[in-house]
Each structure stands twice: as structure tokens, then as C-alpha cells.
N, C-alpha and C positions, 0 to 999 in steps of 0.2 A: 468330346468333340462330337460334332455335329456328321461327318463323310472321315470314314479309314475306310483307305484302298487299300490290299495289302495285297503282292505282288501277282498281278491282272495282268493275266493275259490273254491274247485274241488270236487265232487263225483261221479265215478264208481256205478254206483250203490245204493247199502247201505256205499259201504265202503267211506270213507274221504279221499282221497288226497293230498289235499290244506286245509290248515285253518287260513282263515283271516288275510294273508300274505301280507305284510303294508313294502314298503323304493319305498325310490327312487336313483337315480344314474343321474349323472351330466355330462357332456361332459368334458373329458380329463381323466376322472376313467376308468382303467382296474379293473374289478372285478370279484377274484375269486370268484361261485356259490359252496362251497362245502358240503358233504353230501353222507352217504349211502347208498348205492344200495334200491331203492324203497321209497324213503324221500319224491320224490315230484320234481324234479331240473327239470326234462324232459320235464313232465307235463307243468311244470311253462314257461318254457324256450316255449313249445309252443304254451297255452296263450297268451305269450309277443309278438307271431310276428303276430297272429293270423289263429296260425292253428287250436286250440283250440277257440271252441267260447260260448260252452255250461258252460260258469261259475257264478258266485256272484262275486261282485264286478266291481272295474273299474282298465283300463291300460288306462294310457293317452301317447303316442308317442310325441314326441313337441309339448302337451297341443291337440296331435287328440286322444277322445277315439275311441278304436279299434270295442266295439260297435257300433259307429256309421259312420266314419270315416272309414272303415278296410284301402280302397284303400290309399289313404293319410299316411298313418300308415306303414301301407309294403311297401310303395318306399322309407321311410329312413329307415331301416332295412336289413342287410342284414344277415343269418345266416346259418350259417354250421351247421345239425345235425347232430347227433350220428352213424346212419347208412346213410352214406352219401351217396343220388343215382344221378348215372351217364348213362348214356346212353352209351354202352359198343361200341356199331359200330359207334357214332362218332371221329371225328380226334378233337383233340385236343384244335385247334381253331377253328374247323366250330361248335362249342359244343359254346363255351363259348362267337363265336361272335350271336351264338341264343342266347341266356342268355341277350347279351349286346342290340342288338333287341330286346327283350322281354320287359325288361325296359325305350327302346325309348330311351336308353343312343347316346348322342350327338359323331358323328363321332364313331359308333362301332366298324369299322377297324383300328383307330391308338389305341385307344380305350384299346382293344381287345388285342395288339402287347403290351402297357406299363402293363399290367397286367399280360401280360406271362415271360416278364421281372421283374416285381415284385414281382412275385413268384416263381420264380425259374425255369418255365417251355419250355422255349426255348432251353432248348437240346433234349425235348421229341416232339419238334411240327410235328413232322414227323409221330408221334403213332395214333394210337384207344388210344382209352382210354381204352377199354378191353386188349391193349396191355403194359398197365400201371403198373408195382409194386403198394403195398396198399400203400405205402409213396406218388408218384405222383400224386395217386387218389386223395389221401386227401390236396395234391395243386391243383391241379386241381377244389376241394369240395374251398378248399381258392375261390379263384381265382372268383368261380363264386361270391361266396360273395359279392365280395369286387369292382365286375366291375363295376359297377352304383354308389360310391361311394358313399355308405351308412353314415349315421350318426352316425346309431348303429350299433355295430360285433354283432350277438350271435354267439357263439362258446360252441357244445357242442362237448367236448373232440374232440377236434384238433390236436392232436400229437398223434394219433394213429398209429400205424402202421409207424413211422418214427424211421429211425435210428438215432444218439449222433450229427452227424454232422447235420443233415433237419431239429432236433428239437431243436437246438443251429440257425439258420436258421430263423425257422419260429419263436421263442422267438421273434429276434432283432426284424422282419418285425409288430408283434404283439404292442411291446414297441412304436416304431416309428409312428404305424396305432393309439396307442392310445392317443396319446399326441394333435389329434386333434378330436378323434372321444370317446362315450362315447363303450367301450368291459364289457360285460360277456363272462367270460369264465368258463364252468363245465368242469372238472379237478376230477380225482382218485388221481394227479400226485401231491404231495405238495412242489417238487421242484418245477415245474412249478408256484407257484403258490408264490413261496416263490420268485423266479427272475422273475415277473410280474408283479406282480397284487400287488393296493396301495390297495386297498378295498377287506375284507372276508368276504361274508355270510353264514352262514350253516345252515341248512334245515334238522331236522330230526323230520321223522311220523308225514309228514305237518303242519311242525310247523316251525318257523323261529326261530331259539335260539342264533343266536350272529351275529353281525353286526357288525364290526370297520375296521379302519381304521388299515395298519400293524403294523404303529407306534404305536397304541394301543396296541398290544400283546403284553405281556408280564408280569413278574410273579404279581401276584394280579390283575390281571384283566381279572376278568370272572370265569377263572378255578384255581382260589386258588394260592398255594406258591409251589415252589420244593425247600426243604429245604437238605442240609446236614448239620448232625451232628456228628460228634466226643468227644465222653471223656476218661479221663485218663484212664491208661489202671486199670483193677480190679475194676470199681465201677459198680454200683447196677441200671441195666438198666431196672430190670422188671418192671418201675412202664408208661414208654414211652407205651408199647403196648395195656397199657390202657387208656387211652387219646383218649375223643371226638375228633370228626372233621375233625381226621388224620388217616391218613395211614405208616404203619411204614414198610421199608423195612430193614434188616442188610445185610451190602453191606463187611461189615469185623468186626473181633471181639469185636469195641467198634467204630464203624461208623456206620449210618442212615441215608437211605435217605425218604424223610415224605413229604407227599401232602399231603394237606390240604382242607379242602370244600371252598367254595368258598367265598371271603369276611373274613377268620379268619385267625387272624394272630397270629400264635401258640408260636411268639418267646422269650416277658418273660411269658410267664403259665411254659413254657420250664426251664427258666433261675430261676425261684422259684426252680420249683419241683424239676431243679438238685443239688439246695442248699439245701433244705429241706435230701435229698438222697446224699450227702456226693459226689455228685457223676457232677467234674472240667467239661465244657465243655472245651476245647483244641481250639475247632474250628467248626466255625458254617458260612455258607456262602447259603445267597439265588440265586437259578440258575434261569437265565430264562427257562423257556419252549415251546422245538420247537412248529411248529405246528404241525406235529403227535399227538404227550400229546394230543395239545387245541383242539384236534377235537374228541379225544378220549375221555376228558371232555366230552363232551355237545353232544358225539349222543350214549356214549357206554351206 
């Protein structure tokens, strides 16, 4: 495993930001890390990268405990924080060469040219960082996170400020990187998660509330069922709103959208009640919940 997080908790004064978070990530996984603002995502990323050290529990990076072997752990991580810290008065190549030498990267000048080509920075190579657009500054931040060829890449809102073409390019880059690295991606943009992530973690109020591979996210998994049901005209349907463990929304005169509580399947009770009230069901279909709906289920 590349990252192992074991019962990590973090307090800011009396406020508990993280509550015994545990999970493992393996090489080759691109993991989407989701949660509402203030859920604890950035705090956990700072702990994993070794930026925060005052916490309980353990984080292992390739079996190196970040508390006992911080340098061995950090050299295996590339990190792009949400607020991308750069030196605006340095030229792009100058800055990346500086970072490469900090990591004692072999042939730093060659590696700098490679990473500029990889992240699409060559057209702007003659500019200072302060002259760049926000999108190109994000590329510089991504380049510095990759320049030492880390085994693990931690990205906090990496698509911020990118136009649609740049987003597609960075998605492709992250997908290629993820084939032989572990990538942890924090974002609020569900399209990014759907496009590139294999696995999804959801954190809410400091608690890990969901951990599943993308192939497992379908109706009945964690967030209950999503059902559309249509009755024959003039059917008595008043009883539908009286049922427990479901939320009912009328979408047409005889058609309803039903969301269920986690683990509850109402279809047999619905058929029985429909027969009891002489309300013929002429259509019933179970729909797959999209990621936005699942996110709301776990965080609302």
C-alpha cells in the first residue's frame, strides 16, 4: 500500500476537525476526496503530507511513519495545495530548477525541461510566474509537485482557474500519472471525480462517511434507492406520502419520484399497497443515482 491512515484525529483547540479517520490507498489508484467546506479535507491532506504534525493516530507513506521518518515520507510525496504558493518574481524554468535541486533530482536541468513539456508550460517558458494567468500558475504548481517523480500525488483543488481545454489536458495528465502512482484528489467539481477517479472517499464533519470504488456507486449502495413510479389515471395515491423510510415527490399527475432510506427496498410494499388501494402500477423503474445525489445523501 502507498498510504495508510490509521485512526487519525485532529483538534483545533476544543474543536475536533478529524475523528479517527482510517483508510488505505494503493499504487495505481486515483482517489477522489470529497466533502463540504469545513469537513476536514485540507486538514487531512496537510497531515498526510507532513505539513501538520500535531495529531493523534498514524500515517504511513510506503511503510514510513510520518512522525518517525518525516523526510523519507515527504520525499515520496508531491503536493499541490489549494492556495498554490509560488515565487512571482522567478521565471518558470528558474523556479522549477530550484525545486528540482531541493529534491536532489538527478539531472535537474533535463528533468525541468521534461516536466515543462509534460505540463504544457513550454509556450510560457520565458515569463515570470507573476506574469502568468491563474491557469498557468496552476500548471506551475502541478509541475513542482511532479518534478521529483513522487510515488504519491496529493492534489487539493487542482483545476482551479483552468479553462475547459486546460481542464481536459490536466485530466488526461492526471489519468496518465495515476497508472503507476497513487493520486489523492480533493475537489468540489463532481465532473472531475466522474472523469478520472477510480475510488471515492467522502468526509463530513470530520468523519469518513463513505469509501467505495466508483463501480460500486449505484442504486442501493449506501445512499438508498431512487425510484420513479406511475399509476393508472384517477388512482388513489394519498397513501404514498404516508409511508415511512421514503421521500415522495410528485412529478406528474399520476407519477412520483421516490427516494429511500439507506438499505430499504420499498418495491414489494408498494405493490401490495397499490393492490390494496386499487391503484394499478403501470410503470416502475429504478434509476441510478448520480454522484451529486449520493454526495448530498452522505453530507446533508
